[in-house]
N, C-alpha and C positions, 0 to 999 in steps of 0.2 A: 679063398683065403687061407694062408696054411694055418693049423693050428697054433705054432708057435706065434706067429705074427699076431692072431688073435687074443693070444693071453699076453703078449706083451704090451697091446691097448687096452685089455683090461684094467691092469695093472698099472697103465700112465693114468687111466681115468679113477680108477681109486685113491693114486696116490695125489692127484689135482684136488678132490673131494676134500682130502686130509689138510692139504695146504690152504684150502681159503678161510676156515676160522681163524688159523694163526695169521693170515695176511690182515683179515680185520682187524685182533687185539693188536697186532703191531701197528696198525695205521691209528689205532685210538693211542697210541704212546708216541707215536713220532710224527703223525699227520701235522701238516702245516695248517693254520686256520687263517679264517679273514679277519679285519681289524674288528672289532666288536660295537655296539652303538654307543652314542653318547652317553655318560652317566657310568656307564661300566667299572667295575673295579677290579684291581687284581689283575692277573695274569693265567690266561689258558691256552698255549700256541699260540702266544702270540694274537689272542681275538680280543684280548680285554676283558675277559672274564676273571672271576674269582677264584684262587685256588683253594682257599679256605671258605668258613660257613659266618654269616650275620645274622644276629637276632635282631630282632625290632624293639622298640623303646616306645612309651610315652604310653597316653589312654586308648589309642587305636590298635586291634588288634585281629589276625584272622581268625575265625569258627571253625577252617577244618572242613566244610563244608563242600561238596559241588560235585560233578559228575564224574569224577574219577578219570583213569586212564582208559581208554581204549583202543582194542588193536587188532590185527588178525587171528583169528581162532588158533589154537595150538602153537602160536610162538611166543617165547619168553619175553615178554613186554619192559623194556628199559622206560622206568616211569620216572618223569618230571616233578618235582612238587616244588612248591613254595615254601621256603625254610625259613627262612628272615623277612620282617616286614617291620616299616615306621614310616611316620609323616613327618613332615618336618613344613610349618610348623606342627608343634605337638597338640596345640589348640587349634583345630579349626572352624573359622567364622564364616556364616553365611556371606556370598559376594567377593571371599577372598580366595587368593590363589594359595595351593598348596601342592605338595612335592612328595610322590609315594615312591619310597624307595624296599626293593624286593629283593630276593634270591631265588635264583632257580638253581635245584639240585639234582643233578643225574643221578639217582641210586644203583644203576646199574655195576657190578663190579667190573665186568669184562665189556661192555659194549658202548659207545659212544654215541649221541645223539645228533644229528645233523638238522639244518634247514628250518630252526626254530621260526615258526609267527608267533609272537606274544601279542594279545591282544587285552587292553584292562578298558573297561567300562562299568557302568552304572547301571542296572536294568533298568531303572527309572528315570534314567538323563538327568540325574540329580547333579551328577559333575561331568564338566565340559570340557576335554583335552585343550591345552591352551595352545598345543603344535598344530593343532588342525587333525590329526590324525592318533586314534585311540591303540595303533599296532607299532611293534617294532621287531626288527630282523635282530637273530644271533647265528651266528654261521654252524659252531658246537658247542657242545660239551663232552669232555671229555667223561670217563667212568668216574665217577665217585669224585666229581667235581663240582664246584657251585659258581653261577654266572649272578653277578649281580649288576641290576636295571633299574633304572629311574624313569618317571615320567610326572609331568606338571599338568594340574588339573585347577579348575576353577569353581567352585561351588556357588551354584545359583542364589540371589540374591534371597529369592520368597521362599527359602527351604526353613522349615520349623526345627527347633532344638531335638533333634532324637538321630540316633545311630543310621545309617545308610548303606546298601550293600554294595560293592565293589569288588567285580569280578575278573579273575586272571585267567582266560584260557590261553591255551599253549596248543598248537598242532606242530608237531617234529617228525624227524625220521630216523630210524636207526641205518648201520651201517650198509644193508641191503636194502635201504631204500623202503622197507616196509612203513608207512602212517601209520601216527597215533594221534591221538587227543587227550587233553587233560585239564579239567577245570577246577579253580578254588577258589571258593568266596568268602570275602573279608568285609570288615565294619569297618566303616569311618563315623566318628561321633561328631557331629555338627553343631555347634552354638549361635545362640543369635546374640549379638551385640547389645549388650543393653543400655538404654537411653532413658535416663530419668532426668526431670527436673522440677523444682518447687516455686510456688508464687511467693511474692512477699508478704510475710509474716504480719499482721496486724492484732496491735494489742489495744484491748479497750479496759477502762480510761487509759489515753497516754500517759498521763502524769500521775504515776504513784507516789505514794508515801511508804515508809518502812513498816511490814506488817501486811499492809490493804493487799486482797488478791485482785486479778483480773484475769480476763479471757483472751488467749491467742490462738486464734484462727489463720490457717491457710492450705494451701491444697498441694499435693504428691502426685505430680504427673509421668506417664508413662507415655516418652514416645518412641519408644520403639518397637520389634516384631515378637518380643517374648514377655511373659507372664514375669511380674515383678513378686516376690514371695516376701513374706517376713516384714512389711515395710512399717517403720517405726520412727518417729521423731521423740528427740530427746534432748535437754537442756542439763548438761553437767556440772558437776560440781564446782564449786572455786567462782562462781558468778555471782553478781548482784540479785539474779533469783534465785529461790530454794529447786535443787534438781527435781525435776519431773519428766515423764515419759506420757508419752500416747501411742498406743499399737493400732496399726492400720488394718495388716493383712496384706491379701493377695488384690494385686492391681492388673486387670489385664490389659491387654496391648491398645493405646490410643483412649483409656480412660484413666481418670485419676482419683484418687482418695480424700478424702476431708480432714483434716487435722483441725481438733476444738482441744485446746491444752488450757488447764487451769495453773496459774502461775502466780507466786507468792514473792512480793519484794522484800529481799533480806537485809538491805544495806542502801545506803544511799552511792548513788550513781549517775553519771550522765556520758553514753555513749554505746557503742553494740553490744549486742548480746547474741551470743553462738548458739544455734540451733541445728542438733547432727540430723541428719535425714539418713537412715541407713537401711538397706535393703538384702535380698540374695537372689540368685541365679537359681534355673533347675537343679543344677549339681550342690547347691547348697554354698556356694563362692559368697562372703559379703563383701558388699560395695557402700562408701559411703560419701556424703558432700557432705557440707555445711552452708547456712544460709544465717543472714545477721540481720538483726532488728536493732533500731536504735529505740533506747529507752532512757526517761528522765525520772528519779527517783530520789524523793528530799525526806527529810527528818519527818518524823509525825510530830505534828504542833501539838503542843500540852492544852488540855482542855479546859476553859474556863469552872472556876469552882462557884456553884449558886448557894446561897442560904438556906434557900428551901424554893420549891416550886410555888409560883404566886399561885394560888388556889384561885379557881374560876368563879363568877360570883351564879351563886346557885338561882335560879330563877323562882322568883316570890309564888307562892301559892294564891291560886285564885281564889278572888272574895267577889264581894258585891259589886256587880256593873252601874258604879257611881259615874262615871264620865259618861257612858251614852243617858244616862238619867237626866245629868246636868246638861246635854246637850240637847235635851227634848225641853227641858223646864227653858232654857233660854229662847229654844225658838218660837214654843208657845208665847214667851213673855214678849219678845217682839213681834209676836202679831195681832196681841192683846192690846198693846203697846200703838200699833199703826194702827189699828181700828178705832183707838181712843181717839188717836189724831183725827184721822180721818173724821170723826163724830164731831170732835170740837172743830175743824174747819169746816165741817157743812152747816152747824149751830151758826158758828159765825159769819159765815156768807150769807145763811138766812136773816141774820140779825140787821146785818148790814142792809141788805134788801129792804128790808120792812122797814127799816128807817130812811132812806133814799124815796120810800113809796110813798111816807110820812110828811115826809120833806117837800115834796111836789105834790100834795093835797094842802099843805098849809101856804102854799104857796098862789095857788089858785082862788079867783074870786066867783065863787060859788054863787050870791046872791045877786051881784049886780048892784052899780050905785046908785039906781033909781030908788032902791031900797030903803037906802039910810035917810 
């Protein structure tokens, strides 16, 4: 090959190498994209991605931790970062659906990223994707542009009230098909829906008079899966009963707290009395409900005035035991009388027997007729 031909070939190769970056940059500005996934906002080459940035709202926020971006050594890395993050609804309850909205920003100023596979999942499977898949596809994001995405999940009903991790892993390529990975870790605050109830208050005694005190008893039941805090029962002002309050404290799930409230009747009334039950969740948000108890309060009856208390008769001092002595005397007298009567009866019987014997002797002829 002639030297001139070799020189011409070398110049063409060098010119081609210089034109490759320019072609890539021009592709970033004018390349056609594929339609974005559902839930994308804004526009990016017609791909349904956003040209601006969106910020998160609510109590859920990303913690910015993760594996970072990995790519070939010695090559400038076009980083893809989670810039905006929000949850709808802002309060996520266990067993309910919620939508995660997030924005992916291409931080490179010159290079587009393409063929993005975005996987949103919880490491402990606390959240299940409603659509069946936890991944979505984005065709491309131009340099310094943002793509808005969303995905719907359902929180497991058995979750405790606390924050749970949610990771967003992005696999993508640059304009030269170099592969990269990026991972962000977010936090989703999950609450358990509180379920509390109370039994019907019982008042003892049921009939009251003004100024009389009574005992009101009932139970507060925790029927949910989260603890109740600062539970108490209150009788507010402006009712027939004097204001009163009983503090119960914390009530664990599946248990109940006993309320024993001393109440005082203020004024005559017939009808229901409102008893307010209040408690808080783990975040300190207050909840209340009301129970009613029927009472009958009458005027106090005037007390009868007595001139004085009737003194109880004092016991007589113990003296000589005359009664036992009299009884003994009477018994002895009866015995003596009985003996005398018996003796007299024997004497009379003996005299009668003697008389009969004499009469019998006087009637007999002891000498005989010849004797005369």
